[in-house]
N, C-alpha and C positions, 0 to 999 in steps of 0.2 A: 482552480478555473474546471467547470466544467467541461469535458472532451466532446469536440464537434461531430466526432461520429457516431453518427445517432440513426443512419439509417443502411437497413439490413438489404439482402441481395434482391429477394420479393418486391421491397419498396423499391429501389432503386431501378428493378425491371421494368414495372411498372410505371415509373417517371418517364424512364426510356421509350415504350411501347406509346405514353401519350404524345410524345416529344415526336415519333413516325408519324401516328395519325394525324398531326400539326403537319408536317411535311410533306406525307403524300396531299391533303387535303389544298396545300399549296401546288401544288407540281399539277393536280387536276383543275384548279379553279382560279388560281391568281397567275397572274403575270408575275415570271418569274425574276426581275428586275425592278420588279417596282417596290417601294418601300416595306411594304406589307411582307410581298413575296421573300425577300430577303430576311427579313425578321423570323418570319415562319421557317424558312431553309434554315436558318442560322441555329435555332433549336431543334431542328431535324436533324443535325449534326450530333447530336446526342450520342443517336440510336446503336450506328456500326461500330463506332470503336467500343463502346460499350457491352456490345454483345458477342465482341470478340475479347474482351476480357473474362465474361462468363462462359466464354466456351472453354479459355485454358484452363480457369477453375475447375468446372464441368469435368475436363479430361483429367485432373489430378484426383478428383474424389468419385469420380464415379468407378462403380464397382464393375461394370461389365462396355468396355469402348466398344464392341462391334456391335452392341446393342444400342447403344449411344449413336453411332455411325447411323445406323439401320433408321432409325429414326428420323434424324435430318436428313436421309437421303429421300427418304417417303414423303417426309414434309414438303423436300425441296421440290420432289416433283409433282407433287399436289397444286405446288404455290406454283408453277409452272403456267397455267393456264389463267387466274386471275391476275398473276402479273403483266403478263406481256399484253392482255385484252385492257388494262389500265395505261399500261406504260405506250402502248404502240397502239392498239388497237386492232389489235389480228391475231391469230392465233395459228399455224404454230410459228414460230420466229426463235432465232439462237440469239436469247437473253433472256436472262436466269436473274431470281430472287433475291436476296440476302442471306436466305438458307442456304439458296445452293452454293455461294462462297464461302458459307462458315462450314457448310460439309466439306465443302475442299480442305480448307484452314484445320478442320480436325485430322483429315486424313493425313494431311501433311506433317503435323506434329507427331501421329501415331509412327510415321514413316521413321521421322528422325528421330524421334526418342525411345521407341522400342524396335524396330528392325533389327534382325540381325544380318546384314548386308553391308558388303563394301561400303565405305563413306563417301567415294565418288558415283555408285551406283542411288545411293539416298541424294546425294546434291542434284541428281540427275532427273531423280521421281520430281523433288520439291520444285525443280524449275518447269516442270512439264505442268505441275498443279499450280502454279500462278501462272503461266501461258492459259490454260483453261480457263481461270478465276475471271483474264479479261474477258468473260464472257458473261459475266453476272455482275450484278450491283453490288456495289462496294469491293470491287476487280480491286486486288495487289493486299489491299489496306487490312480486310479480314481472312488475310492467311497470313502476312507477314507480321500483325500485333501477335497472336498467338503462337507463333514460333517464338518471337523475340521473348515473351512471357514463359515458357518453359525452358528458354535455352537458361534463363538467368534469374528462373524462379528461386534459388538459392542465395541470390544476392540482391536485396532490396533496392540498392541502390543503383545495379546496371539494369534492372528489371524498369525501374521508374524510368531512367534514363533512357533507355532504349525504345522503350512506350513512347513518352515525350518527344523525343527527338524526328520518331516515323509520324506523329502528328505536325511536328511544324515542318515535315515533308512534303506532304500530301497540303498542307493550307501553301506553301511556297509556289507548288505546281500550281494550285488553283488560282494566283495571281497574275499566271501567265495570261491567263483567257481574260483577265482585266480584273481593276480594283473591284465592281464590283462582287465578283464570282470569289474572290478573295478574299474579301470582309465575310459574303455568306456560308463560305466552308471554315473560317476561322472559329466556328461553333463548337468544333474537336478539339479545341483545347480546353474546354469547357470540362472535358470528361475526365483527364488525368485530377485535374483540380476537385472534380466532384469527388473521386473514387479515391484519393490520397487524404480527403480532408475528410470525408463524411460517410463512407464506408467503415463500417463495423466488423467486416470479416465472417458475421452472422448468416443463417443462410434463413431467417425467417421461419414462419409455418410452414411443414413441411406435409399440407395437405395437397392431396393429386393435383388441384385445382391450381395453382402456383405453377405448378410441373406444366401441363397441359395447354394454360389459359394462350401462352403467344403464338403456340402451333396453329390453333383453332381461329383466334382472332386475325391471325395474319391474313391467310387466302380469304377469309370471311370479309374480312374491311374492304378487301381490294376489290373482291367482285361485284360489293355494296358499291364504292366509288365508281367503278368500272361503268355500271348500270346508268347509276347516276350521270355521268361525264357525259355518255355517248346518248344517251337516252333524252336528255334533256335538251341537246344542241342538236339530236336529228344525225350526229354521228355514225354510219356503216361499220358495224364490230364483225369484221370476216374471219372465217376458216379455211 
């Protein structure tokens, strides 16, 4: 029987970027707990955990972690304005995009894996990073998942067990806010299924376009959606 693992990294990234766009359109224009809103957000749950997975892969394969962290940090700063305008309608605000959380996830992995410091200090630094992630989208999740993936990178069974358990915990917490929220967040469970069954471990084309598309598209689409959202409704965007 032919292998189901037919998708490379680029292809999966474009799938989850599309899912993210659907999710953001829902946040901007569709009632959250309507049937359509729940369906769109269910699809949107693909993005955060998948980006965390590829962050861990990027950490393992990058030739320069400092440059990788700098790139995430710069685009986290660039995305702050469009993200808060779209989400809140004003800027500045102490709320940051998923790129900020991924940046913290990379720092946590880097400290835990490479820093030549006492383990107690490592644990303290990672806890501080977790606290800082509370100000970002996909808080905690996109710090915890890369740490799990890196810690168990040499044991596929433990790696995926930890990844799946973390996803299930996230969904269980969502159910405490109501069954509709739980169902909406259950889309996260699709991520390990997709990665285990469909991801072939290959990068796909290494053309720079694929590397930079997400970084450019992310703040750009948020600015466009923010403009449509508030211009169409006459809502004031404050600075």
